[in-house]
Backbone as CSV, one residue per row, in Angstrom:
resi,resn,N_x,N_y,N_z,CA_x,CA_y,CA_z,C_x,C_y,C_z
1,MET,0.816,-1.192,0.000,0.000,0.000,0.000,0.863,1.259,0.000
2,ILE,1.915,1.256,0.822,2.799,2.413,0.900,3.524,2.611,-0.426
3,ALA,3.965,1.521,-1.048,4.650,1.614,-2.342,3.723,2.196,-3.400
4,PHE,2.450,1.802,-3.369,1.479,2.324,-4.326,1.310,3.836,-4.138
5,LEU,1.215,4.280,-2.890,1.078,5.709,-2.603,2.307,6.490,-3.061
6,GLU,3.497,5.938,-2.782,4.723,6.602,-3.200,4.751,6.749,-4.724
7,LYS,4.383,5.679,-5.425,4.376,5.692,-6.885,3.351,6.702,-7.414
8,SER,2.171,6.715,-6.819,1.116,7.639,-7.256,1.522,9.094,-7.031
9,ILE,2.100,9.377,-5.891,2.549,10.733,-5.591,3.667,11.132,-6.560
10,GLY,4.575,10.206,-6.814,5.659,10.475,-7.755,5.141,10.775,-9.152
11,ARG,4.165,10.013,-9.640,3.572,10.250,-10.969,2.869,11.613,-11.005
12,TRP,2.177,11.953,-9.911,1.481,13.234,-9.832,2.492,14.391,-9.908
13,ILE,3.589,14.272,-9.182,4.637,15.299,-9.203,5.216,15.417,-10.612
14,LEU,5.411,14.292,-11.281,5.944,14.309,-12.639,5.010,15.033,-13.591
15,LYS,3.730,14.695,-13.555,2.770,15.338,-14.461,2.679,16.837,-14.196
16,LYS,2.748,17.231,-12.935,2.709,18.658,-12.600,3.982,19.359,-13.086
17,GLY,5.101,18.643,-13.060,6.383,19.225,-13.442,6.580,19.351,-14.936
18,VAL,5.850,18.565,-15.712,5.991,18.625,-17.172,5.107,19.746,-17.690
19,ASP,5.751,20.749,-18.168,5.048,21.909,-18.702,5.180,21.875,-20.217
20,LYS,4.086,21.556,-20.889,4.101,21.438,-22.350,4.497,22.751,-23.026
21,ASP,4.239,23.882,-22.394,4.571,25.168,-22.991,6.068,25.461,-22.920
22,ARG,6.762,24.796,-22.027,8.185,25.036,-21.820,9.021,24.507,-22.984
23,ARG,8.546,23.487,-23.653,9.315,22.804,-24.685,8.526,22.753,-25.985
24,THR,9.185,23.088,-27.072,8.559,22.990,-28.381,9.261,21.875,-29.147
25,PRO,8.540,20.791,-29.462,9.160,19.696,-30.221,9.579,20.160,-31.614
26,VAL,10.638,19.579,-32.124,11.133,19.902,-33.452,11.094,18.622,-34.281
27,ALA,10.434,18.685,-35.430,10.348,17.520,-36.317,11.576,17.506,-37.221
28,LEU,12.537,16.682,-36.870,13.770,16.575,-37.631,13.819,15.234,-38.348
29,ASN,14.327,15.262,-39.574,14.619,14.029,-40.281,15.876,13.440,-39.648
30,ILE,16.005,12.139,-39.679,17.143,11.484,-39.033,18.476,11.984,-39.597
31,SER,18.488,12.376,-40.872,19.736,12.860,-41.476,20.153,14.232,-40.936
32,ASP,19.231,14.938,-40.291,19.538,16.239,-39.698,19.904,16.144,-38.223
33,MET,19.859,14.949,-37.676,20.161,14.754,-36.256,21.636,14.384,-36.076
34,LYS,22.228,14.905,-35.026,23.639,14.628,-34.751,23.884,13.998,-33.388
35,SER,22.909,14.111,-32.489,23.112,13.575,-31.138,21.853,12.868,-30.652
36,ALA,22.062,11.816,-29.874,20.930,11.037,-29.363,21.220,10.557,-27.951
37,LEU,20.130,10.288,-27.255,20.189,9.723,-25.914,19.249,8.527,-25.877
38,LEU,19.777,7.368,-25.523,18.974,6.157,-25.397,18.817,5.844,-23.915
39,VAL,17.571,5.732,-23.472,17.279,5.427,-22.067,16.775,3.991,-22.021
40,PHE,17.370,3.167,-21.147,17.024,1.751,-21.105,17.149,1.191,-19.693
41,ASP,16.580,0.005,-19.514,16.708,-0.733,-18.253,17.930,-1.633,-18.343
42,ILE,18.721,-1.654,-17.293,19.830,-2.606,-17.242,19.256,-3.879,-16.627
43,THR,18.907,-4.804,-17.491,18.280,-6.040,-17.003,19.180,-7.248,-17.191
44,ASN,19.624,-7.463,-18.423,20.505,-8.601,-18.654,21.473,-8.287,-19.796
45,GLN,22.442,-9.156,-19.951,23.500,-8.926,-20.921,22.974,-8.910,-22.352
46,ASN,22.004,-9.745,-22.651,21.435,-9.815,-23.991,20.762,-8.495,-24.368
47,ASP,19.959,-7.946,-23.459,19.295,-6.657,-23.715,20.318,-5.541,-23.900
48,PHE,21.373,-5.574,-23.097,22.425,-4.564,-23.205,23.106,-4.650,-24.564
49,PHE,23.284,-5.850,-25.084,23.855,-6.047,-26.409,22.989,-5.363,-27.466
50,TYR,21.659,-5.505,-27.358,20.746,-4.874,-28.319,20.825,-3.351,-28.262
51,ILE,20.983,-2.818,-27.071,21.122,-1.357,-26.921,22.407,-0.890,-27.611
52,GLN,23.482,-1.632,-27.437,24.737,-1.268,-28.091,24.622,-1.371,-29.609
53,GLU,23.875,-2.347,-30.097,23.650,-2.474,-31.544,22.849,-1.280,-32.068
54,PHE,21.851,-0.844,-31.307,21.068,0.330,-31.676,21.969,1.561,-31.729
55,GLN,22.839,1.685,-30.762,23.787,2.794,-30.725,24.655,2.786,-31.995
56,LYS,25.129,1.614,-32.408,25.953,1.492,-33.617,25.151,1.865,-34.863
57,LYS,23.875,1.450,-34.929,23.039,1.778,-36.087,22.833,3.279,-36.208
58,LEU,22.635,3.937,-35.093,22.465,5.386,-35.136,23.748,6.068,-35.600
59,LYS,24.885,5.560,-35.185,26.157,6.143,-35.638,26.339,5.927,-37.134
60,LEU,25.872,4.790,-37.644,25.927,4.547,-39.087,25.000,5.496,-39.850
61,GLU,23.958,5.970,-39.187,23.025,6.927,-39.797,23.572,8.354,-39.770
62,GLY,24.746,8.544,-39.187,25.371,9.858,-39.192,25.398,10.572,-37.856
63,PHE,24.957,9.923,-36.792,24.985,10.548,-35.473,26.429,10.650,-34.993
64,GLU,26.801,11.816,-34.506,28.145,12.018,-33.979,28.260,11.539,-32.532
65,LYS,27.169,11.694,-31.793,27.199,11.335,-30.371,25.911,10.598,-30.004
66,VAL,26.058,9.392,-29.467,24.914,8.617,-28.991,25.239,8.186,-27.562
67,GLU,24.558,8.812,-26.600,24.807,8.524,-25.194,23.774,7.539,-24.659
68,LEU,24.163,6.813,-23.615,23.302,5.821,-22.998,23.076,6.162,-21.532
69,ILE,21.811,6.057,-21.106,21.488,6.128,-19.673,20.770,4.839,-19.325
70,GLY,21.350,4.095,-18.418,20.767,2.835,-17.984,20.214,2.958,-16.572
71,PHE,19.086,2.296,-16.340,18.442,2.331,-15.028,18.507,0.949,-14.398
72,SER,18.921,0.902,-13.146,19.000,-0.361,-12.422,18.727,-0.126,-10.940
73,LEU,17.935,-1.011,-10.364,17.675,-0.943,-8.920,18.604,-1.867,-8.128
74,GLU,19.522,-2.515,-8.828,20.484,-3.400,-8.159,21.506,-2.569,-7.380
75,LYS,22.026,-3.145,-6.306,23.006,-2.429,-5.495,24.332,-2.258,-6.232
76,GLU,24.696,-3.272,-7.027,25.938,-3.209,-7.780,25.647,-3.287,-9.261
77,LEU,26.455,-2.624,-10.020,26.320,-2.632,-11.469,26.740,-3.999,-12.003
78,PRO,25.948,-4.605,-12.877,26.338,-5.906,-13.444,27.686,-5.811,-14.159
79,SER,28.416,-6.903,-14.196,29.765,-6.910,-14.765,29.791,-6.626,-16.262
80,PHE,28.687,-6.884,-16.972,28.682,-6.669,-18.418,28.511,-5.199,-18.808
81,VAL,28.240,-4.316,-17.843,28.038,-2.893,-18.124,29.311,-2.123,-17.782
82,ASP,29.827,-1.402,-18.761,31.001,-0.560,-18.561,30.520,0.839,-18.168
83,SER,30.809,1.246,-16.957,30.321,2.541,-16.458,30.935,3.726,-17.207
84,LYS,31.976,3.484,-18.002,32.555,4.555,-18.814,31.698,4.813,-20.055
85,LEU,30.940,3.802,-20.487,30.124,3.913,-21.693,28.672,4.272,-21.395
86,VAL,28.246,4.033,-20.154,26.843,4.202,-19.783,26.752,5.049,-18.523
87,GLN,25.897,6.064,-18.565,25.596,6.800,-17.344,24.508,6.001,-16.640
88,VAL,24.731,5.638,-15.407,23.815,4.746,-14.693,22.988,5.518,-13.671
89,LEU,21.680,5.342,-13.780,20.745,5.849,-12.775,20.447,4.671,-11.863
90,GLY,20.969,4.724,-10.654,20.822,3.611,-9.731,19.914,3.925,-8.564
91,LYS,19.797,2.946,-7.702,18.929,3.060,-6.530,19.327,4.254,-5.654
92,LYS,20.616,4.501,-5.554,21.105,5.604,-4.712,20.788,6.978,-5.298
93,ASP,20.456,7.011,-6.601,20.159,8.275,-7.278,18.669,8.604,-7.294
94,VAL,17.845,7.769,-6.657,16.388,7.912,-6.729,15.807,8.043,-5.322
95,SER,14.870,8.992,-5.156,14.218,9.179,-3.858,13.188,8.071,-3.619
96,LEU,12.597,8.068,-2.441,11.554,7.084,-2.125,10.343,7.214,-3.052
97,LEU,10.102,8.419,-3.558,8.978,8.641,-4.464,9.304,8.218,-5.895
98,GLY,10.565,7.861,-6.152,10.961,7.440,-7.486,11.487,8.569,-8.343
99,ILE,11.768,9.702,-7.732,12.238,10.869,-8.472,13.772,10.913,-8.408
100,PRO,14.422,11.016,-9.572,15.887,11.096,-9.588,16.399,12.321,-8.837
101,SER,17.605,12.200,-8.306,18.198,13.292,-7.529,18.436,14.514,-8.405
102,ASP,18.478,15.672,-7.753,18.711,16.935,-8.464,20.036,16.914,-9.214
103,GLU,21.037,16.305,-8.609,22.359,16.234,-9.228,22.302,15.478,-10.556
104,PHE,21.606,14.347,-10.564,21.487,13.545,-11.785,20.684,14.300,-12.836
105,VAL,19.595,14.924,-12.419,18.727,15.652,-13.349,19.459,16.861,-13.930
106,GLN,20.221,17.576,-13.117,20.956,18.743,-13.605,21.992,18.352,-14.650
107,SER,22.653,17.211,-14.456,23.637,16.761,-15.456,22.936,16.428,-16.773
108,LEU,21.702,15.962,-16.698,20.931,15.651,-17.892,20.470,16.928,-18.597
109,PHE,20.087,17.952,-17.846,19.643,19.223,-18.429,20.743,19.896,-19.245
110,GLN,21.981,19.672,-18.867,23.096,20.308,-19.567,23.324,19.701,-20.954
111,LYS,22.809,18.498,-21.173,22.969,17.834,-22.468,21.846,18.275,-23.395
112,LYS,22.223,18.810,-24.535,21.234,19.186,-25.546,21.303,18.136,-26.643
113,MET,20.214,17.398,-26.801,20.175,16.293,-27.753,19.151,16.561,-28.846
114,ASP,19.410,16.006,-30.010,18.432,16.074,-31.090,17.352,15.017,-30.904
115,LEU,17.730,13.865,-30.355,16.815,12.724,-30.259,16.944,12.039,-28.914
116,LEU,15.802,11.690,-28.350,15.752,10.843,-27.162,14.859,9.658,-27.516
117,VAL,15.330,8.444,-27.239,14.538,7.245,-27.522,14.359,6.449,-26.240
118,ASP,13.105,6.128,-25.957,12.761,5.280,-24.815,12.974,3.832,-25.230
119,CYS,13.960,3.191,-24.638,14.258,1.784,-24.914,13.960,0.914,-23.700
120,THR,13.225,1.450,-22.739,12.913,0.686,-21.539,11.893,-0.393,-21.872
121,SER,11.972,-1.498,-21.152,11.034,-2.600,-21.401,9.749,-2.423,-20.609
122,GLU,9.815,-1.643,-19.537,8.622,-1.376,-18.721,8.639,0.091,-18.285
123,ASN,7.467,0.635,-18.069,7.377,2.011,-17.572,7.818,2.055,-16.121
124,SER,8.716,2.971,-15.831,9.112,3.180,-14.436,9.225,4.682,-14.215
125,LEU,8.863,5.114,-13.057,8.848,6.542,-12.748,10.217,7.202,-12.919
126,PRO,11.306,6.611,-12.432,12.602,7.299,-12.591,12.978,7.556,-14.053
127,THR,12.765,6.574,-14.929,13.122,6.783,-16.335,12.127,7.719,-17.012
128,ASP,10.859,7.612,-16.676,9.862,8.525,-17.243,10.177,9.966,-16.845
129,TYR,10.583,10.146,-15.609,10.933,11.481,-15.112,12.093,12.066,-15.907
130,LEU,13.135,11.253,-16.119,14.286,11.720,-16.887,13.898,12.083,-18.315
131,MET,13.108,11.213,-18.935,12.732,11.452,-20.326,11.824,12.675,-20.462
132,ALA,10.960,12.881,-19.492,10.049,14.026,-19.554,10.798,15.347,-19.451
133,LEU,11.819,15.379,-18.647,12.525,16.627,-18.407,13.806,16.790,-19.227
134,ALA,14.150,15.779,-20.017,15.365,15.836,-20.831,15.256,16.936,-21.885
135,ASN,16.397,17.489,-22.223,16.478,18.575,-23.191,16.747,17.977,-24.577
136,ALA,15.693,17.422,-25.199,15.811,16.811,-26.525,14.808,17.447,-27.468
137,LYS,15.209,17.640,-28.717,14.319,18.248,-29.705,13.176,17.317,-30.078
138,THR,13.475,16.016,-30.222,12.472,15.022,-30.584,12.560,13.862,-29.604
139,LYS,11.412,13.470,-29.059,11.354,12.360,-28.109,10.492,11.253,-28.698
140,VAL,11.046,10.043,-28.708,10.378,8.893,-29.311,10.177,7.817,-28.256
141,GLY,8.979,7.229,-28.247,8.680,6.147,-27.322,7.533,5.303,-27.829
142,ALA,7.205,4.277,-27.096,6.088,3.396,-27.441,4.818,3.902,-26.757
143,PRO,3.657,3.683,-27.399,2.400,4.139,-26.793,2.128,3.462,-25.448
144,SER,1.731,4.267,-24.483,1.385,3.780,-23.157,0.531,4.850,-22.490
145,GLN,-0.544,4.446,-21.864,-1.406,5.429,-21.204,-0.677,6.146,-20.087
146,ILE,0.300,5.492,-19.514,1.006,6.057,-18.368,1.916,7.218,-18.765
147,ASN,2.636,7.085,-19.877,3.648,8.090,-20.169,3.654,8.638,-21.596
148,GLU,2.612,8.433,-22.370,2.667,8.891,-23.763,2.687,10.410,-23.913
149,TYR,2.287,11.148,-22.888,2.344,12.616,-22.936,3.787,13.133,-23.006
150,ILE,4.736,12.286,-22.727,6.144,12.665,-22.730,6.689,12.776,-24.154
151,PHE,6.178,11.946,-25.055,6.795,11.759,-26.366,6.140,12.572,-27.473
152,ASP,6.958,12.880,-28.491,6.501,13.591,-29.674,6.096,12.607,-30.771
153,LEU,6.769,11.470,-30.811,6.520,10.456,-31.818,6.363,9.116,-31.118
154,LEU,5.210,8.477,-31.345,4.944,7.177,-30.725,5.118,6.086,-31.776
155,ILE,5.977,5.122,-31.477,6.252,4.001,-32.371,5.691,2.751,-31.718
156,ASP,4.722,2.145,-32.384,4.108,0.937,-31.846,5.062,-0.243,-32.011
157,GLY,5.025,-1.124,-31.084,5.874,-2.308,-31.137,6.187,-2.765,-29.731
158,ASN,6.286,-4.047,-29.568,6.576,-4.609,-28.263,8.084,-4.642,-28.065
159,ARG,8.582,-3.744,-27.248,10.019,-3.656,-27.023,10.539,-4.883,-26.299
160,LYS,9.706,-5.505,-25.492,10.150,-6.682,-24.745,10.400,-7.867,-25.672
161,GLU,9.435,-8.131,-26.559,9.496,-9.338,-27.378,10.381,-9.186,-28.604
162,ASN,10.370,-8.016,-29.241,11.149,-7.865,-30.460,11.732,-6.463,-30.549
163,PHE,12.814,-6.257,-29.846,13.453,-4.953,-29.797,14.004,-4.557,-31.164
164,GLY,14.451,-5.545,-31.946,14.988,-5.269,-33.278,13.963,-4.612,-34.188
165,VAL,12.718,-5.057,-34.134,11.652,-4.466,-34.945,11.376,-3.041,-34.479
166,TYR,11.380,-2.825,-33.175,11.177,-1.483,-32.620,12.256,-0.527,-33.145
167,VAL,13.505,-0.953,-33.130,14.621,-0.137,-33.605,14.455,0.196,-35.087
168,LYS,14.109,-0.819,-35.888,13.897,-0.590,-37.327,12.782,0.417,-37.556
169,ASN,11.709,0.306,-36.784,10.586,1.239,-36.926,10.978,2.660,-36.531
170,VAL,11.747,2.797,-35.468,12.195,4.134,-35.044,12.989,4.783,-36.169
171,ILE,13.959,4.067,-36.704,14.796,4.613,-37.779,13.951,4.886,-39.025
172,HIS,13.070,3.963,-39.366,12.222,4.113,-40.552,11.356,5.378,-40.463
173,PHE,10.675,5.566,-39.352,9.783,6.705,-39.226,10.524,8.036,-39.102
174,LEU,11.710,8.014,-38.511,12.503,9.239,-38.459,13.003,9.634,-39.853
175,LYS,13.215,8.653,-40.721,13.598,8.942,-42.109,12.433,9.519,-42.898
176,MET,11.213,9.234,-42.492,10.032,9.688,-43.220,9.665,11.151,-42.948
177,ILE,10.229,11.721,-41.910,9.910,13.118,-41.582,10.449,14.005,-42.683
178,ASN,9.590,14.858,-43.208,9.958,15.741,-44.326,11.012,16.752,-43.898
179,ARG,11.944,16.966,-44.776,12.952,17.994,-44.550,12.407,19.322,-45.057
180,LYS,12.758,20.382,-44.402,12.279,21.709,-44.817,13.166,22.318,-45.858
């Protein structure tokens, strides 16, 4: 019961904190993008491999910088994750309400990205909070009643079952955006 209340209060704070007037989405074609941020859950080595493959595909599309933020509630970082390659949002960085610390959020605000992609397998308040407040021109995610207000472009697809199809769809639809 207490966990449910904490989660509900955290979601309420997030929705109040997201000011749609503060940010104007920019419809960019993938060829006009130079930087990206991929947000994902650190769950297992196989999933981490797929995230790294997505990062490589974006670099092949012309991205100069593709950063990774991984979320984990484990006390220790799994051995397959290199902390030099991934910024980790861990249990120590999150309040009881599920809100990331000011220090972590401020470091994210300083990054100006062209693209943010939600690669999480499940909705969680800490990652939703980061994605909602991130300084990205275009935000892409999968449809969900819980957090779809965060994203500019919703790509349907089950990220859990077939992440490869989700990645192909993200790249495909970003290529379809008309250039001005």
